[in-house]
MARBA-3410 file (N, C-alpha, C, O; in Angstrom, 1 decimal):
219
-2.8,19.7,-18.1,-2.9,21.1,-18.1,-4.0,21.8,-19.1,-4.1,21.5,-20.2 ~ -4.7,22.5,-18.6,-5.5,23.4,-19.6,-4.6,23.8,-21.2,-3.5,24.2,-21.4 ~ -5.9,23.4,-22.1,-5.5,23.4,-23.1,-5.2,25.3,-23.4,-4.2,25.8,-24.0 ~ -6.1,25.9,-22.9,-5.6,27.3,-23.3,-4.0,27.5,-22.5,-3.2,27.7,-23.4 ~ -3.7,27.4,-21.6,-2.6,27.5,-21.4,-1.2,26.8,-22.5,-0.3,27.5,-22.8
-1.1,25.8,-22.9,-0.7,25.4,-23.6,-0.7,26.1,-24.5,0.4,26.6,-24.8 ~ -1.6,26.3,-25.3,-1.6,27.6,-26.7,-0.7,28.7,-26.5,0.2,29.1,-27.3 ~ -1.0,29.4,-25.1,-0.1,30.6,-25.2,1.3,30.0,-24.8,2.1,30.7,-25.4 ~ 1.7,29.1,-24.2,2.5,29.0,-23.9,3.4,28.7,-25.4,4.4,29.3,-25.4 ~ 3.1,27.9,-26.5,3.4,27.9,-28.1,4.1,29.7,-28.3,5.2,30.1,-28.5
2.3,30.5,-28.1,2.5,31.2,-28.9,3.4,32.4,-28.5,3.8,33.2,-29.3 ~ 3.7,32.5,-27.2,4.8,32.9,-26.5,6.5,32.5,-27.1,7.3,33.3,-27.5 ~ 6.6,31.2,-26.8,7.4,30.5,-27.7,7.6,30.9,-29.1,8.8,31.0,-29.4 ~ 7.0,31.2,-29.9,6.6,31.3,-31.4,7.6,32.5,-31.4,8.6,32.6,-32.2 ~ 7.4,33.2,-30.6,7.7,35.1,-30.7,9.1,34.9,-30.7,9.7,35.6,-31.4
9.9,33.8,-29.9,11.2,33.4,-30.2,11.9,32.9,-31.0,12.9,33.3,-31.6 ~ 11.2,32.0,-31.0,12.0,31.0,-31.9,11.8,30.6,-33.3,12.7,30.2,-34.0 ~ 10.2,30.7,-33.7,9.9,30.6,-34.8,10.7,30.3,-36.0,11.9,30.2,-35.9 ~ 10.3,30.1,-37.0,10.8,30.4,-38.0,9.8,30.4,-39.5,9.5,29.3,-40.0 ~ 9.4,31.5,-39.8,8.7,31.6,-41.1,8.6,31.4,-42.5,9.2,32.1,-43.3
7.8,30.3,-42.8,7.7,30.6,-44.3,8.9,29.3,-44.7,9.3,29.1,-45.8 ~ 9.5,28.3,-43.2,11.0,26.9,-43.9,9.9,26.2,-45.0,8.7,26.1,-45.0 ~ 10.7,25.8,-46.0,10.1,24.9,-47.1,11.4,24.3,-47.9,12.4,25.0,-48.0 ~ 11.5,23.1,-48.5,12.4,22.7,-48.6,11.9,21.2,-49.5,11.0,20.6,-49.0 ~ 12.6,20.7,-50.6,12.1,20.2,-51.0,11.6,19.0,-50.4,12.2,18.7,-49.4
10.7,18.3,-50.8,10.1,17.0,-49.8,11.2,15.8,-50.1,11.7,15.2,-49.2 ~ 11.5,15.6,-51.1,13.0,14.3,-51.5,14.1,14.9,-49.8,14.3,14.4,-48.7 ~ 14.5,16.1,-50.3,15.4,16.5,-49.3,15.1,16.0,-47.7,15.7,15.2,-46.9 ~ 14.2,16.8,-47.6,13.3,16.7,-46.0,13.0,14.5,-46.1,13.8,14.1,-45.2 ~ 12.6,13.8,-46.4,12.9,12.5,-46.4,14.0,11.7,-46.5,14.0,10.6,-45.9
15.2,12.0,-47.4,16.2,12.0,-46.9,16.8,12.2,-45.7,17.4,11.3,-45.2 ~ 16.7,13.3,-45.1,17.5,13.9,-43.8,16.4,12.9,-42.8,16.8,12.5,-41.7 ~ 15.5,12.7,-43.0,14.5,12.4,-41.9,14.9,10.4,-41.5,14.8,9.7,-40.5 ~ 15.3,10.2,-42.8,15.5,8.7,-42.6,17.3,8.7,-41.9,17.8,7.7,-41.4 ~ 17.8,9.9,-42.2,19.0,9.7,-42.1,19.3,9.9,-40.0,20.1,9.3,-39.2
18.0,11.1,-39.8,18.4,11.6,-38.3,18.1,10.9,-37.1,18.3,11.2,-35.9 ~ 17.5,9.5,-37.6,17.7,9.0,-36.6,18.7,8.5,-35.9,19.5,7.7,-36.3 ~ 18.6,9.1,-34.3,19.3,8.9,-33.5,20.6,9.7,-33.4,21.5,9.5,-32.6 ~ 20.6,10.7,-34.5,22.2,10.9,-34.8,21.9,13.2,-34.7,21.0,13.7,-35.4 ~ 22.6,13.9,-33.9,22.9,15.0,-33.9,22.3,15.8,-35.9,22.4,15.2,-36.9
21.9,17.1,-35.7,21.4,17.5,-36.2,23.0,17.8,-37.3,23.2,17.5,-38.5 ~ 23.8,18.6,-36.3,25.1,18.6,-36.6,26.2,18.1,-37.1,27.2,18.7,-37.5 ~ 25.8,16.4,-37.3,26.2,15.3,-38.0,25.0,15.0,-39.1,25.4,14.0,-39.8 ~ 23.9,15.3,-39.5,22.8,14.7,-40.6,23.1,15.5,-41.7,23.3,15.0,-42.8 ~ 23.2,16.7,-41.3,23.2,18.1,-42.6,24.2,17.8,-43.2,24.0,17.7,-44.4
25.1,17.7,-42.9,26.5,17.7,-43.7,26.8,16.8,-44.5,27.5,16.9,-45.4 ~ 26.1,15.1,-44.0,25.8,14.1,-44.3,25.0,14.2,-45.7,25.3,14.0,-46.8 ~ 23.5,14.5,-45.0,22.9,14.6,-46.0,23.4,15.6,-47.4,23.7,14.9,-48.4 ~ 23.5,16.8,-47.6,24.5,17.4,-48.0,25.8,16.9,-48.9,26.2,17.5,-49.9 ~ 26.3,15.6,-48.4,27.2,15.1,-49.1,26.4,14.3,-49.9,26.9,14.1,-51.0
25.2,13.8,-49.5,24.7,12.6,-50.6,24.3,13.1,-51.8,24.5,12.7,-52.9 ~ 23.2,14.7,-51.4,22.7,14.7,-52.4,23.5,15.8,-53.5,23.0,16.2,-54.5 ~ 24.8,16.0,-53.0,25.6,16.4,-54.4,26.1,15.7,-55.1,26.7,16.1,-56.2 ~ 26.0,14.5,-54.8,26.0,13.5,-55.8,25.3,12.7,-56.4,25.5,12.2,-57.5 ~ 24.0,12.5,-55.3,22.7,11.9,-56.1,21.6,12.5,-55.4,21.2,11.9,-54.4
20.9,13.7,-55.9,19.7,14.7,-55.5,18.0,13.7,-56.4,17.0,14.3,-56.8 ~ 18.2,12.7,-56.5,16.7,11.9,-57.4,16.6,10.4,-56.6,17.6,10.1,-55.9 ~ 15.9,9.9,-56.7,15.5,8.8,-56.8,16.4,7.3,-57.6,16.9,6.2,-57.3 ~ 16.2,8.0,-58.4,16.8,7.5,-59.5,18.3,7.2,-59.2,18.8,6.0,-59.2 ~ 19.1,8.4,-59.0,20.8,8.5,-58.9,21.1,7.2,-57.2,21.9,6.2,-57.0
19.9,7.9,-56.2,20.5,7.0,-55.4,20.7,5.6,-55.5,21.7,5.1,-55.1 ~ 19.4,5.0,-56.0,19.1,4.1,-56.4,19.8,3.0,-56.7,19.7,1.8,-56.4 ~ 21.0,4.0,-57.9,21.8,3.5,-58.7,23.6,3.3,-57.6,24.6,2.7,-57.9 ~ 23.3,3.9,-56.6,24.5,3.3,-56.2,24.8,3.0,-55.0,24.2,3.3,-54.0 ~ 26.4,1.7,-55.1,26.6,1.1,-54.5,25.7,1.5,-52.5,25.2,2.5,-52.0
26.0,0.3,-52.1,25.4,0.3,-50.4,26.9,1.0,-50.0,26.7,2.0,-49.4 ~ 28.0,0.7,-50.1,29.0,0.8,-49.5,29.3,2.1,-50.3,30.0,2.7,-49.4 ~ 29.1,3.0,-51.4,29.0,4.2,-51.6,28.0,5.1,-50.8,28.4,6.2,-50.3 ~ 27.1,4.7,-50.6,26.0,5.6,-49.8,26.7,5.7,-48.3,26.7,6.8,-47.7 ~ 27.4,4.4,-47.6,27.7,5.0,-46.6,28.7,5.7,-46.3,28.8,6.4,-45.3
29.8,5.4,-47.4,31.1,6.1,-47.2,30.3,8.1,-47.2,30.8,9.0,-46.5 ~ 29.6,8.3,-47.8,29.1,9.5,-48.1,28.4,9.9,-46.8,28.9,10.9,-46.1 ~ 27.2,9.3,-46.4,26.8,9.4,-44.8,27.4,9.3,-43.5,26.9,10.0,-42.6 ~ 28.5,8.5,-43.4,29.1,8.1,-42.7,29.8,9.9,-41.9,30.3,10.8,-42.6 ~ 29.6,10.0,-40.3,29.8,9.4,-39.7,28.1,9.9,-38.8,27.9,10.7,-37.9
27.1,9.0,-39.5,25.5,9.1,-39.1,25.3,7.7,-38.0,25.7,6.6,-38.5 ~ 24.6,7.7,-36.8,24.3,6.9,-36.3,23.7,5.4,-37.0,22.6,5.4,-37.6 ~ 24.5,4.0,-37.1,23.4,3.6,-38.0,24.0,3.3,-39.4,23.5,2.5,-40.2 ~ 25.3,4.2,-39.6,25.2,4.6,-41.4,24.9,3.4,-42.1,24.1,3.6,-43.1 ~ 25.5,2.0,-41.9,25.1,0.8,-42.3,23.9,0.6,-42.7,23.7,0.4,-43.9
23.0,0.6,-41.8,21.5,0.2,-41.9,21.0,1.2,-42.8,20.4,1.0,-43.8 ~ 21.3,2.5,-42.4,20.7,3.7,-43.0,21.4,3.7,-44.3,20.9,4.6,-44.9 ~ 22.2,3.1,-45.1,22.6,3.3,-46.4,21.6,2.5,-47.6,21.1,2.8,-48.7 ~ 21.4,1.0,-46.2,20.8,0.3,-47.0,18.8,0.6,-47.2,18.1,0.1,-48.0 ~ 18.7,1.2,-46.4,16.8,2.1,-45.7,17.2,3.2,-46.8,16.3,3.5,-47.7
18.3,3.8,-46.9,17.9,4.7,-48.1,17.5,4.4,-49.8,16.6,4.8,-50.6 ~ 18.6,3.5,-49.8,18.8,2.9,-51.3,17.0,2.3,-51.5,16.2,2.7,-52.3 ~ 16.8,1.3,-50.5,15.4,0.5,-50.7,13.9,1.4,-50.8,12.9,1.0,-51.4 ~ 13.9,2.8,-50.1,13.0,3.5,-50.0,13.8,4.2,-51.2,12.6,4.6,-51.2 ~ 14.4,4.7,-52.1,14.5,5.3,-53.2,13.8,4.4,-53.8,12.8,4.8,-54.5
14.2,2.9,-53.7,13.5,2.5,-54.9,11.9,1.8,-54.6,11.4,0.9,-55.3 ~ 11.5,2.4,-53.6,9.7,2.2,-53.1,9.4,3.0,-54.0,8.8,2.6,-55.0 ~ 10.0,4.5,-53.9,9.8,5.6,-54.1,9.6,4.9,-56.1,8.5,4.4,-56.3 ~ 10.3,4.9,-56.9,10.4,4.7,-58.2,9.5,3.7,-58.2,8.7,4.1,-59.1 ~ 9.1,2.5,-57.7,8.4,1.8,-58.4,6.5,1.6,-57.9,5.7,0.9,-58.4
6.5,2.5,-56.7,5.2,2.6,-56.1,4.7,4.3,-56.8,3.8,4.5,-57.6 ~ 5.3,5.1,-56.4,5.0,6.5,-56.6,5.6,7.6,-57.8,5.6,8.8,-57.7 ~ 6.0,6.8,-59.0,6.0,7.2,-60.0,7.7,8.2,-60.0,8.1,8.8,-61.0 ~ 8.4,8.2,-58.6,9.7,8.8,-58.3,9.1,9.8,-57.6,9.9,10.8,-57.6 ~ 8.2,10.1,-57.2,7.6,11.3,-56.5,7.4,11.1,-55.1,6.8,10.2,-54.7
8.0,12.2,-54.3,7.2,11.7,-52.9,6.2,12.1,-52.5,5.7,13.2,-52.7 ~ 5.7,11.1,-51.8,3.6,11.3,-51.8,3.4,12.5,-50.9,4.4,12.9,-50.3 ~ 2.1,13.0,-50.7,2.4,13.8,-49.8,1.0,13.3,-48.8,0.5,14.1,-47.9 ~ 0.6,12.2,-49.1,-0.4,11.6,-47.3,0.4,10.8,-47.0,1.3,10.1,-47.6 ~ 0.0,11.0,-46.0,1.1,10.3,-44.6,1.3,9.1,-44.6,2.5,8.6,-44.7
-0.3,8.0,-44.7,0.2,6.9,-44.7,0.9,6.2,-46.1,1.7,5.2,-45.9 ~ 0.7,6.6,-47.2,1.9,6.7,-48.5,3.3,6.6,-48.0,4.1,5.8,-48.3 ~ 3.5,7.7,-47.3,4.6,7.8,-46.7,5.4,6.7,-45.7,6.6,6.4,-45.6 ~ 4.4,6.5,-45.0,5.0,6.0,-43.7,4.7,3.6,-44.5,4.7,2.5,-44.0 ~ 4.6,4.3,-45.8,5.0,2.8,-46.5,6.2,2.7,-46.6,6.6,1.8,-45.9
6.8,3.2,-47.1,7.9,4.1,-47.5,9.3,3.4,-46.9,9.6,4.3,-46.1 ~ 10.3,2.5,-46.7,11.2,1.9,-45.6,12.2,2.8,-44.6,13.2,3.5,-44.9 ~ 11.8,2.8,-43.9,12.5,4.1,-43.0,12.0,5.2,-42.8,12.6,6.2,-42.4 ~ 10.8,5.0,-43.1,9.8,6.1,-42.6,9.0,6.2,-41.9,7.9,6.0,-42.6 ~ 8.7,6.3,-40.7,7.8,6.5,-39.1,6.9,7.7,-39.6,6.9,8.4,-40.6
6.1,7.7,-38.1,5.1,8.7,-38.1,5.8,9.8,-38.6,5.7,10.5,-39.5 ~ 7.1,9.7,-37.2,7.9,11.5,-37.0,8.2,11.9,-38.6,7.9,13.0,-39.2 ~ 8.8,11.0,-38.9,9.5,11.6,-40.6,8.4,11.6,-41.6,8.8,11.8,-42.7 ~ 7.0,11.3,-41.6,5.8,11.4,-42.1,5.8,12.5,-42.2,6.0,13.2,-43.2 ~ 5.6,12.9,-40.8,4.7,14.5,-40.2,6.0,15.7,-41.4,5.7,16.2,-42.4
7.3,15.7,-40.8,8.4,16.3,-41.5,7.9,16.6,-42.9,7.4,17.7,-43.3 ~ 8.0,15.5,-43.6,7.9,15.6,-44.5,6.9,16.5,-45.0,7.2,17.6,-45.4 ~ 5.7,16.2,-45.0,4.4,16.8,-44.9,4.5,18.3,-44.8,4.2,19.1,-45.7 ~ 5.1,18.7,-43.4,5.1,19.8,-42.8,6.0,20.7,-43.8,5.6,21.7,-44.4 ~ 7.3,20.3,-43.8,8.6,20.9,-44.0,8.5,20.9,-45.3,8.9,22.0,-45.9
8.2,20.1,-46.1,8.8,19.4,-47.6,7.3,20.0,-48.6,7.4,20.5,-49.8 ~ 5.5,19.6,-47.7,4.8,20.3,-48.3,3.8,21.5,-47.6,2.7,21.8,-47.9 ~ 4.4,22.0,-46.5,4.0,23.0,-45.8,2.2,22.6,-45.4,1.2,23.3,-45.4 ~ 2.4,21.2,-45.1,0.5,21.0,-44.6,1.1,21.3,-42.7,2.1,21.3,-42.0 ~ -0.1,21.2,-42.6,-0.1,21.2,-40.9,-0.2,20.1,-40.1,-1.3,19.4,-39.9
0.9,19.8,-39.6,1.2,18.4,-39.7,2.0,18.5,-38.1,2.4,19.7,-37.9 ~ 2.4,17.6,-37.1,3.0,17.7,-36.2,4.2,16.8,-36.3,3.8,15.6,-36.3 ~ 5.9,17.1,-36.3,6.4,16.0,-36.1,6.9,16.0,-34.9,7.7,16.9,-34.6 ~ 6.5,14.8,-34.0,6.8,15.2,-32.6,8.6,14.3,-32.2,8.7,13.1,-32.2 ~ 9.9,15.4,-32.0,10.7,14.2,-32.1,11.0,14.1,-30.2,10.1,13.8,-29.4
12.5,14.4,-29.9,12.9,13.9,-28.3,12.4,15.4,-27.8,11.5,15.7,-27.0 ~ 13.4,16.4,-28.6,12.7,17.5,-28.0,11.4,17.8,-27.7,11.1,18.1,-26.6 ~ 10.6,17.8,-28.6,9.4,18.5,-28.5,8.1,17.4,-27.6,7.0,17.8,-27.2 ~ 8.6,16.1,-27.4,8.3,14.9,-26.6,8.4,15.8,-25.0,7.5,16.3,-24.2 ~ 10.1,15.7,-24.9,10.6,16.4,-23.8,9.3,17.7,-23.3,8.3,17.8,-22.6
10.2,18.6,-24.2,8.8,19.6,-23.6,7.6,19.8,-23.4,7.2,20.5,-22.5 ~ 6.8,19.2,-24.4,5.1,18.7,-23.8,4.8,18.0,-22.3,3.8,18.2,-21.6 ~ 6.1,17.2,-22.2,5.9,16.1,-20.7,6.7,17.4,-19.9,6.7,17.6,-18.7 ~ 7.0,17.8,-20.3,7.7,18.8,-18.9,6.6,20.3,-18.1,6.3,20.7,-17.0 ~ 6.3,20.6,-19.4,5.0,22.0,-19.1,3.7,20.9,-18.6,2.8,21.5,-18.0
3.5,19.8,-18.8,2.3,19.0,-18.2,1.5,18.9,-19.6,0.3,18.5,-19.4 ~ 1.8,19.1,-20.6,0.7,18.5,-21.6,0.2,17.4,-21.8,-1.0,17.1,-22.0 ~ 1.4,16.7,-22.0,1.2,14.7,-21.2,1.6,14.8,-20.4,2.2,15.8,-20.1 ~ 1.5,13.7,-19.7,2.1,12.7,-18.8,3.6,12.1,-18.8,3.9,11.4,-19.8 ~ 4.5,12.3,-18.1,5.5,11.5,-18.5,5.7,9.9,-19.0,4.9,9.1,-18.5
6.8,9.5,-20.1,6.4,8.7,-20.2,5.5,8.4,-22.2,5.5,7.7,-23.2 ~ 4.9,9.7,-21.8,4.1,9.3,-22.9,4.4,9.5,-24.7,4.8,10.5,-25.2 ~ 4.1,8.5,-25.2,4.8,8.1,-26.4,4.6,9.2,-27.7,3.4,9.6,-27.9 ~ 5.6,9.8,-28.8,5.6,10.6,-29.3,4.1,10.6,-30.4,3.4,11.6,-30.7 ~ 4.1,9.2,-30.8,2.6,9.3,-31.3,1.7,10.2,-30.8,1.1,11.1,-31.3
1.5,9.6,-29.0,0.3,10.0,-28.6,0.5,12.0,-28.6,-0.4,12.8,-28.7 ~ 2.0,12.2,-28.4,1.4,13.3,-27.6,1.5,14.0,-29.2,1.1,15.1,-29.1 ~ 1.8,13.9,-30.2,1.0,14.3,-31.3,-0.2,14.3,-31.9,-0.5,14.9,-32.9 ~ -0.8,13.7,-31.1,-2.0,13.5,-31.3,-2.9,14.0,-30.8,-4.1,14.2,-31.2 ~ -2.0,14.5,-29.3,-2.9,15.6,-28.3,-2.9,16.9,-29.4,-3.9,17.3,-30.1
-1.6,17.2,-29.3,-1.0,18.4,-29.8,-2.4,19.1,-31.6,-3.0,20.1,-32.0 ~ -2.2,17.7,-32.0,-3.3,18.3,-33.3,-4.5,18.6,-33.1,-5.1,19.1,-34.0 ~ -5.1,18.0,-31.6,-6.7,18.2,-31.3,-6.4,19.6,-30.7,-7.3,20.3,-31.1 ~ -5.6,20.4,-30.2,-5.7,21.9,-29.6,-4.8,22.6,-30.4,-5.1,23.7,-29.9 ~ -4.0,22.9,-31.3,-3.1,23.8,-32.4,-4.2,24.0,-33.2,-4.9,23.0,-33.3
-4.6,25.4,-34.1,-5.0,25.4,-35.1,-4.2,25.0,-36.3,-3.4,24.2,-35.8 ~ -4.0,25.0,-37.4,-3.3,24.6,-38.8,-2.1,25.6,-38.7,-1.0,25.1,-38.9 ~ -2.1,27.3,-38.3,-1.2,28.2,-38.6,-0.2,27.7,-37.8,0.9,27.8,-38.2 ~ -0.5,27.2,-36.6,0.6,26.9,-35.4,1.0,25.9,-35.5,2.1,25.7,-34.9 ~ 0.6,24.5,-36.4,0.9,23.4,-36.7,2.3,23.6,-37.2,3.3,23.3,-36.5
2.5,24.2,-38.7,3.4,24.6,-39.2,4.8,24.9,-38.3,6.0,24.7,-38.6 ~ 4.4,25.5,-37.3,5.8,26.4,-36.6,6.2,25.2,-35.2,7.3,24.8,-34.8 ~ 5.1,24.8,-34.9,5.4,24.2,-33.6,6.3,23.5,-33.5,6.8,23.6,-32.4 ~ 7.1,22.4,-34.2,7.9,22.0,-34.3,9.2,22.5,-34.5,10.0,22.3,-33.5 ~ 9.6,23.0,-35.3,10.7,23.9,-35.1,11.2,24.7,-33.5,12.3,24.7,-32.9
9.9,25.4,-33.0,9.7,26.2,-32.1,10.1,25.6,-31.4,11.3,25.6,-31.2 ~ 9.3,24.6,-30.4,9.8,23.7,-29.6,11.3,22.6,-29.7,11.7,22.0,-28.7 ~ 11.8,22.5,-30.5,12.9,21.9,-30.6,13.7,22.7,-30.4,14.8,22.2,-30.1 ~ 13.7,24.4,-30.5,15.1,25.0,-30.7,14.7,25.5,-28.9,15.7,25.9,-28.2 ~ 13.4,25.6,-28.3,13.5,25.3,-27.0,14.2,24.5,-26.3,15.1,24.8,-25.5
13.9,23.6,-26.7,14.3,22.2,-26.2,15.9,22.1,-26.3,16.5,21.5,-25.4 ~ 16.6,22.5,-27.2,18.1,23.1,-27.3,18.7,23.4,-26.3,19.4,22.8,-25.6 ~ 18.0,24.9,-26.3,18.6,26.0,-25.5,18.0,26.2,-24.3,18.8,26.0,-23.4 ~ 16.9,26.5,-23.9,15.9,26.5,-22.2,16.2,25.3,-22.2,17.3,24.9,-22.1 ~ 14.7,24.3,-22.5,14.7,23.2,-21.9,14.7,21.9,-22.5,14.0,21.1,-23.0
16.3,22.3,-21.9,17.6,21.0,-22.2,17.3,19.8,-21.3,16.8,19.9,-20.2 ~ 17.9,18.4,-22.0,17.5,17.5,-21.1,18.2,17.1,-19.8,17.7,16.2,-19.0 ~ 19.5,17.8,-19.7,19.6,17.7,-18.6,20.7,19.3,-18.1,21.8,19.8,-18.5 ~ 19.8,19.7,-17.3,20.2,20.7,-16.3,19.0,21.8,-17.0,19.5,22.9,-16.7 ~ 17.9,22.1,-17.5,17.6,22.9,-18.1,17.7,24.2,-17.3,17.6,24.4,-16.1
17.9,25.3,-18.8,17.7,26.4,-17.8,16.7,27.1,-16.9,15.9,28.0,-17.4 ~ 16.6,27.0,-16.3,15.2,26.9,-15.7,15.2,28.5,-15.4,14.2,29.0,-16.0 ~ 15.8,29.2,-14.9,15.9,30.7,-14.5,15.8,31.5,-15.6,15.9,32.7,-15.2 ~ 15.5,31.4,-17.1,16.0,31.9,-18.4,14.8,31.6,-19.2,14.7,32.0,-20.4 ~ 13.8,30.9,-18.4,12.6,30.2,-19.6,11.6,31.6,-19.1,11.5,32.3,-18.1
11.1,31.7,-20.5,9.9,32.6,-20.9,8.9,32.6,-20.2,8.3,33.4,-19.5 ~ 8.4,30.7,-20.6,7.4,30.5,-20.2,7.4,30.0,-18.5,6.4,29.6,-18.0 ~ 8.2,30.0,-18.0,8.4,29.4,-16.2,7.3,29.4,-15.4,7.0,28.4,-14.7 ~ 6.5,30.6,-15.3,5.5,30.4,-14.8,4.4,29.8,-15.3,3.6,29.5,-14.4 ~ 4.0,29.5,-16.3,3.0,28.5,-17.1,3.7,27.3,-17.1,3.1,26.6,-17.9
4.5,26.7,-16.7,5.0,25.5,-17.0,5.0,24.2,-15.5,5.1,24.5,-14.3 ~ 4.8,23.3,-16.0,4.3,22.3,-15.0,5.5,21.4,-14.0,5.3,20.9,-12.9 ~ 6.6,21.6,-14.8,8.0,20.3,-14.9,7.9,20.9,-13.1,7.8,22.0,-12.5 ~ 8.1,19.6,-12.5,8.0,19.4,-11.2,9.5,20.0,-10.3,9.6,20.0,-9.1 ~ 10.5,20.3,-11.3,11.7,20.1,-11.2,12.4,21.3,-11.1,13.6,21.5,-10.8
11.2,22.5,-11.6,11.9,23.6,-12.2,12.3,24.2,-11.0,13.5,24.5,-11.0 ~ 11.7,24.3,-10.0,12.6,25.1,-8.6,13.5,24.7,-8.1,14.1,25.5,-7.4 ~ 13.9,23.4,-8.3,15.3,23.0,-8.4,16.3,23.2,-9.1,17.5,23.1,-8.8 ~ 15.8,23.6,-10.0,16.7,24.5,-11.1,16.9,25.8,-11.0,18.0,26.2,-10.7 ~ 15.9,26.5,-11.1,16.3,27.9,-10.4,16.9,28.0,-9.3,17.6,29.1,-9.1
16.9,27.3,-8.6,17.5,27.7,-7.1,19.1,27.3,-7.1,20.0,28.1,-6.7 ~ 19.3,26.3,-7.4,20.4,25.6,-7.8,21.3,27.1,-8.8,22.4,27.5,-8.7 ~ 20.3,27.6,-9.6,21.1,28.7,-10.2,21.2,30.2,-9.3,21.8,31.2,-9.4 ~ 20.3,29.5,-8.4,20.5,31.1,-8.0,21.9,31.1,-7.1,22.6,32.0,-7.1 ~ 22.0,30.5,-6.7,23.0,29.6,-5.3,24.4,29.7,-6.0,25.3,30.0,-5.1
24.8,29.6,-7.2,25.4,30.0,-8.2,25.8,31.0,-8.7,26.9,31.2,-9.3 ~ 25.0,31.9,-8.4,24.9,33.3,-9.1,25.2,34.5,-7.6,25.4,35.8,-7.6 ~ 25.2,33.5,-6.6,25.3,34.6,-5.4,26.8,33.8,-5.3,27.4,34.5,-4.5 ~ 27.6,33.0,-5.6,28.5,32.9,-5.3,29.6,33.3,-5.9,30.7,33.2,-5.4
END
């Protein structure tokens, strides 16, 4: 896909799905990111809220028992493992960063439970910096429209996007493509008939889904 076409697609989707001025506390984003792996936001956000209502600083969480953290974040996926990671992450932040979430990607990725996606998410949503967090939705959309080949790892997709998009667009592209991926470009049965970027998309099966929709409408 031509880089200009991808930029055009993102600009079209931005007008429909983007959120402006989204900012949250870096520590809250960090906690959310650690808990969100293989867990839907509808489960992660309530668990995050329960935990932070009781303990909203690294010091408070580090002093909690793993068992109590488990009870607060259940039923997020792998909650037992994540409870241990949350406690380790908070202790690491206290010891190495004076209880402050760092604003450097390499520093963030030293924290237990934090990989490239979570680090970018903290920088993007917590610090308002031009980073791109590539989750399963973003990576799927990028592959379907033809920006990167199928099977491309999120880290590579992030690198490709970083080289194409300007800083102002990097801030919003995560939210834009996540919403688009949840509502239209879904994992199963994408709604190609209602896709605002259908004409620019390189998804080889899009005609199949469009015809399937058309056949249902006729009947």
